[in-house]
C-alpha positions as CSV (number, residue, x, y, z in Angstrom):
1,X,105.9,95.8,136.3
2,X,107.4,98.3,133.5
3,X,107.9,101.4,132.6
4,X,106.7,103.5,129.5
5,X,108.3,106.5,128.4
6,X,106.1,109.4,126.8
7,X,108.0,112.4,125.0
8,X,105.9,115.7,125.5
9,X,107.2,118.4,123.3
10,X,111.0,119.1,123.0
11,X,112.0,118.4,126.7
12,X,109.5,117.1,129.0
13,X,109.5,113.4,129.1
14,X,106.6,111.6,131.4
15,X,107.7,107.9,133.0
16,X,104.5,105.8,133.3
17,X,105.0,102.7,135.4
18,X,102.8,99.8,134.6
19,X,101.3,97.1,136.2
20,X,99.6,93.4,135.5
21,X,96.2,93.8,135.8
22,X,93.0,92.0,134.6
23,X,91.3,94.9,132.1
24,X,88.4,95.9,131.1
25,X,88.4,98.0,127.7
26,X,85.2,97.9,126.8
27,X,81.6,97.3,128.5
28,X,80.8,94.2,126.8
29,X,81.1,91.5,129.6
30,X,82.9,89.1,131.2
31,X,84.2,87.4,128.0
32,X,86.3,90.6,126.6
33,X,88.2,90.6,129.8
34,X,92.2,90.0,129.3
35,X,95.2,90.0,131.5
36,X,97.3,93.1,130.3
37,X,99.3,96.2,131.7
38,X,97.7,99.5,133.3
39,X,99.5,102.3,134.5
40,X,100.0,102.1,138.4
41,X,97.7,104.0,140.5
42,X,99.0,107.2,141.9
43,X,99.3,107.3,145.7
44,X,97.3,110.2,147.0
45,X,96.8,111.9,150.7
46,X,94.4,109.9,152.8
47,X,94.5,106.5,150.3
48,X,97.2,104.1,151.0
49,X,98.9,102.1,148.1
50,X,99.0,98.5,148.7
51,X,100.5,95.2,146.9
52,X,97.8,93.3,146.3
53,X,97.8,89.5,147.5
54,X,94.5,88.8,147.1
55,X,91.3,90.7,145.6
56,X,87.6,89.3,146.4
57,X,85.3,88.5,143.4
58,X,81.4,89.7,143.9
59,X,78.5,89.3,141.5
60,X,78.5,93.4,141.2
61,X,81.8,92.7,139.5
62,X,80.3,90.9,136.3
63,X,77.3,93.8,136.2
64,X,80.3,96.4,136.1
65,X,82.2,95.1,133.3
66,X,78.8,94.7,131.6
67,X,78.2,98.5,132.0
68,X,74.9,97.4,134.0
69,X,76.1,98.5,137.6
70,X,75.2,101.8,139.2
71,X,78.7,103.3,138.6
72,X,80.7,103.0,135.2
73,X,84.4,103.7,135.7
74,X,86.5,105.5,132.9
75,X,87.8,102.8,130.5
76,X,90.2,100.8,130.8
77,X,90.0,99.8,134.5
78,X,90.8,96.6,136.6
79,X,87.4,95.4,138.3
80,X,87.4,94.7,141.8
81,X,85.9,96.4,145.0
82,X,87.8,94.9,147.6
83,X,91.6,93.5,148.3
84,X,94.0,92.8,151.0
85,X,97.9,93.3,150.6
86,X,100.9,94.7,152.1
87,X,100.9,98.9,152.5
88,X,103.7,100.3,149.6
89,X,102.7,104.0,150.4
90,X,101.1,105.0,153.4
91,X,99.2,108.1,151.8
92,X,100.0,109.8,155.0
93,X,97.6,107.8,157.0
94,X,98.3,108.0,160.8
95,X,99.6,105.3,162.3
96,X,100.1,103.4,159.2
97,X,103.6,101.9,158.0
98,X,104.9,100.4,155.0
99,X,104.5,96.7,155.2
100,X,101.5,96.5,157.3
101,X,99.2,93.8,156.5
102,X,95.4,95.6,155.5
103,X,92.3,94.8,153.3
104,X,89.8,97.1,152.1
105,X,87.1,98.7,149.7
106,X,88.8,99.9,146.6
107,X,85.5,100.6,144.4
108,X,87.0,99.3,141.5
109,X,90.9,98.3,140.5
110,X,91.3,95.5,143.0
111,X,92.2,92.6,140.5
112,X,95.8,94.3,139.9
113,X,99.2,94.1,141.3
114,X,98.7,97.6,143.2
115,X,95.6,99.2,144.2
116,X,94.5,102.2,146.4
117,X,92.5,102.1,149.5
118,X,90.8,105.3,151.0
119,X,91.5,105.7,155.1
120,X,87.8,105.2,155.9
121,X,87.7,101.9,153.6
122,X,90.7,100.6,155.3
123,X,91.4,97.5,158.3
124,X,94.2,96.2,159.5
125,X,95.0,92.7,159.5
126,X,96.2,90.5,161.9
127,X,98.5,87.6,161.0
128,X,95.8,85.0,161.9
129,X,93.7,86.4,159.2
130,X,95.0,85.3,155.7
131,X,95.1,87.9,152.9
132,X,92.1,85.8,151.2
133,X,90.1,86.1,154.3
134,X,91.1,89.5,154.5
135,X,89.9,90.5,151.0
136,X,86.6,88.8,151.5
137,X,85.5,90.7,154.1
138,X,84.8,94.4,153.3
139,X,82.0,94.3,150.8
140,X,80.2,91.3,151.6
141,X,80.4,92.1,155.6
142,X,80.0,95.7,155.1
143,X,76.9,95.2,153.2
144,X,75.5,92.8,155.1
145,X,76.0,94.6,158.6
146,X,74.5,97.8,156.9
147,X,71.6,96.0,155.8
148,X,70.9,94.1,159.2
149,X,72.0,96.8,161.6
150,X,71.5,100.3,159.7
151,X,68.8,99.6,157.3
152,X,66.8,96.6,158.7
153,X,67.5,97.4,162.6
154,X,67.1,93.4,163.7
155,X,66.5,92.9,166.8
156,X,67.3,90.2,169.6
157,X,64.7,87.3,169.1
158,X,63.6,88.3,166.0
159,X,63.4,85.9,163.0
160,X,65.6,86.3,160.0
161,X,65.3,84.8,156.5
162,X,68.5,84.8,154.1
163,X,67.8,84.2,150.7
164,X,70.8,82.9,148.9
165,X,72.6,82.1,152.3
166,X,75.3,80.2,151.0
167,X,76.8,83.1,148.5
168,X,79.6,85.3,149.9
169,X,77.0,88.0,151.1
170,X,74.1,85.7,152.0
171,X,76.8,83.7,154.1
172,X,78.0,87.0,156.0
173,X,74.2,87.9,156.5
174,X,73.8,84.4,158.2
175,X,77.0,85.0,160.8
176,X,76.0,88.7,161.6
177,X,72.5,87.5,162.2
178,X,73.4,85.1,164.8
179,X,75.7,87.9,166.1
180,X,72.9,89.8,166.5
181,X,71.1,87.2,168.4
182,X,68.4,86.6,165.7
183,X,66.8,83.1,164.6
184,X,68.4,82.6,161.3
185,X,66.5,80.8,158.4
186,X,69.0,80.0,155.4
187,X,67.4,79.3,152.1
188,X,69.7,76.8,149.9
189,X,69.7,74.7,146.4
190,X,72.1,71.9,147.7
191,X,73.3,69.7,150.3
192,X,77.0,71.3,150.1
193,X,75.4,74.9,150.7
194,X,73.3,73.8,153.5
195,X,75.9,72.3,155.2
196,X,78.1,75.6,154.7
197,X,74.9,77.7,156.1
198,X,74.4,75.5,158.9
199,X,78.2,76.0,159.8
200,X,77.7,79.9,159.6
201,X,75.3,79.4,162.0
202,X,71.8,79.2,160.4
203,X,69.0,77.6,162.8
204,X,66.8,76.4,160.0
205,X,67.7,75.4,156.4
206,X,65.1,75.4,153.6
207,X,66.2,73.6,150.3
208,X,63.9,75.7,147.9
209,X,65.2,73.0,144.9
210,X,63.2,70.7,146.9
211,X,60.2,72.7,148.6
212,X,58.1,75.7,147.4
213,X,59.8,78.7,149.0
214,X,56.6,80.1,150.9
215,X,55.6,76.5,152.1
216,X,59.0,76.0,153.5
217,X,58.9,79.4,155.5
218,X,55.5,78.4,156.4
219,X,56.8,75.2,158.0
220,X,60.2,76.7,159.5
221,X,58.0,79.3,161.6
222,X,55.2,77.2,162.4
223,X,53.1,79.6,160.3
224,X,54.3,82.6,161.9
225,X,56.3,84.1,159.3
226,X,59.7,86.1,159.6
227,X,60.6,89.7,160.9
228,X,63.3,90.6,158.4
229,X,64.2,89.3,155.0
230,X,67.6,89.6,153.4
231,X,67.2,89.4,149.6
232,X,70.2,89.6,147.3
233,X,68.4,87.5,144.8
234,X,65.6,88.8,143.2
235,X,63.2,87.0,141.1
236,X,60.3,85.0,141.9
237,X,61.7,84.6,145.7
238,X,61.2,88.2,146.5
239,X,57.3,88.1,146.7
240,X,56.9,85.2,148.2
241,X,59.3,86.0,150.9
242,X,57.5,89.3,151.3
243,X,54.3,87.4,151.9
244,X,55.9,85.5,154.3
245,X,56.7,88.4,156.4
246,X,54.9,89.5,159.7
247,X,53.1,92.6,160.6
248,X,55.6,95.2,160.6
249,X,58.2,93.0,158.9
250,X,61.4,94.4,156.6
251,X,62.3,93.5,153.0
252,X,66.0,94.4,152.7
253,X,66.9,94.5,149.1
254,X,70.4,94.0,148.4
255,X,70.7,92.9,144.7
256,X,69.2,90.6,142.1
257,X,71.5,87.7,141.6
258,X,68.8,85.6,139.6
259,X,69.1,88.3,137.1
260,X,65.3,89.3,137.4
261,X,64.4,92.6,139.0
262,X,61.0,91.4,140.9
263,X,57.5,93.6,140.6
264,X,56.0,93.9,143.6
265,X,52.3,94.0,144.4
266,X,52.1,97.5,146.8
267,X,49.1,96.2,148.5
268,X,51.5,93.5,150.4
269,X,53.1,96.5,152.4
270,X,49.5,98.2,153.2
271,X,48.2,94.9,154.6
272,X,51.0,93.8,156.5
273,X,52.1,97.1,157.4
274,X,55.6,96.3,156.1
275,X,58.4,97.9,154.7
276,X,60.8,97.2,151.3
277,X,64.0,99.0,152.4
278,X,66.8,99.5,149.8
279,X,70.5,98.7,150.7
280,X,73.0,100.1,148.8
281,X,76.7,99.9,150.4
282,X,78.7,101.3,148.1
283,X,76.6,104.9,148.4
284,X,76.6,104.8,151.9
285,X,80.4,104.0,152.3
286,X,80.3,107.5,150.3
287,X,77.7,109.4,152.0
288,X,78.7,108.6,155.7
289,X,82.1,107.2,155.6
290,X,82.6,107.7,159.1
291,X,79.6,105.5,159.9
292,X,81.0,103.2,157.6
293,X,84.5,102.9,159.1
294,X,83.0,102.6,162.4
295,X,80.8,99.7,161.0
296,X,84.0,98.0,159.3
297,X,85.6,98.7,163.1
298,X,83.0,96.5,164.5
299,X,83.2,93.9,162.1
300,X,87.1,93.4,162.4
301,X,86.5,93.0,166.4
302,X,84.2,90.1,165.4
303,X,86.6,88.7,163.1
304,X,89.5,88.9,165.9
305,X,87.5,87.4,168.3
306,X,87.1,84.5,165.9
307,X,83.1,84.8,165.7
308,X,83.0,85.7,162.2
309,X,85.2,84.1,159.4
310,X,84.7,84.2,155.8
311,X,84.4,80.6,154.1
312,X,86.9,80.7,151.0
313,X,85.4,78.6,148.4
314,X,88.1,78.6,145.4
315,X,91.1,81.0,144.3
316,X,92.0,81.8,140.9
317,X,94.9,83.1,139.3
318,X,95.1,86.8,137.4
319,X,94.9,84.8,134.2
320,X,92.0,82.8,135.4
321,X,90.3,86.0,136.3
322,X,87.3,86.0,133.8
323,X,86.9,82.4,135.1
324,X,86.5,83.7,138.5
325,X,84.0,86.3,137.5
326,X,81.9,83.8,135.5
327,X,82.1,81.3,138.3
328,X,80.2,84.0,140.7
329,X,77.9,85.2,138.1
330,X,76.4,81.5,137.3
331,X,76.0,81.5,140.7
332,X,78.4,78.5,141.3
333,X,80.3,80.4,144.3
334,X,79.8,79.0,148.0
335,X,81.1,81.2,150.2
336,X,83.9,83.6,148.6
337,X,86.2,83.3,145.5
338,X,89.4,84.9,145.4
339,X,91.7,86.4,142.7
340,X,95.5,86.1,143.4
341,X,97.6,88.9,141.6
């Protein structure tokens, strides 16, 4: 960290403290990212300032730096929506002390030495949970919980199909699906990913690189289909999965990691009486922060009891930040990928 002194008029000098960060200076994608210095975030009431020990990488980060996400921060900024570290300034949050181990949702700015976390997006980490694991919890598990519980209303005994089940959010959905006592079918594209999905609790695994997805679902369900589809992938898989839903089934639209937004024949919802349900966790976080805080509290209870645990595949230094985003964007990630500022 360093300081810059800006002279204003004849007598006023403003001191700006700088920190190292992965910087997006223009909306032109991963290749334009660089490590440099940004102004430290200013502590505000109700938000804790943390020293970042770990920042998790999400597919949305690659969209954000390309200007293709639902939000566009003012330039320049540091990407990264979830972080873990130690509290530097409590922001007046009751019961929080400097030095506490925490994790939370930052919106953006996590891939830096310091970041702000609002109170309703902050969770405490016990010593048994590493900073890398802690950083991997808020967005992936928050998204999956909101999707399966709030939007999908998954019930005990229902069959849940998770597309992209070895990715960060997909693997979280597998684990949470099992907590909800659903029968979980995971789709993956390699032996290694299949092993990780089974380790997360998947009851059945479909290798869509070896078998047509719809046929695989038919074989896995003995022709009865699925109740709920968790879809962070998009592309051709979406329609195939929707066609495999039972009467009253729900397709949960999480994202489009395939790079293709599908066009769905709406007659499928008519003849099957099913629903296509949008899931935008970041918007839910803003619209109903209290509900999201309660969701995160439940997730952390499960983490503390040992029934949920993120799978961290790789960690990168800040200087390798662009490589980390590229690794996730190219769908190489199995579980979570972390940057350690």
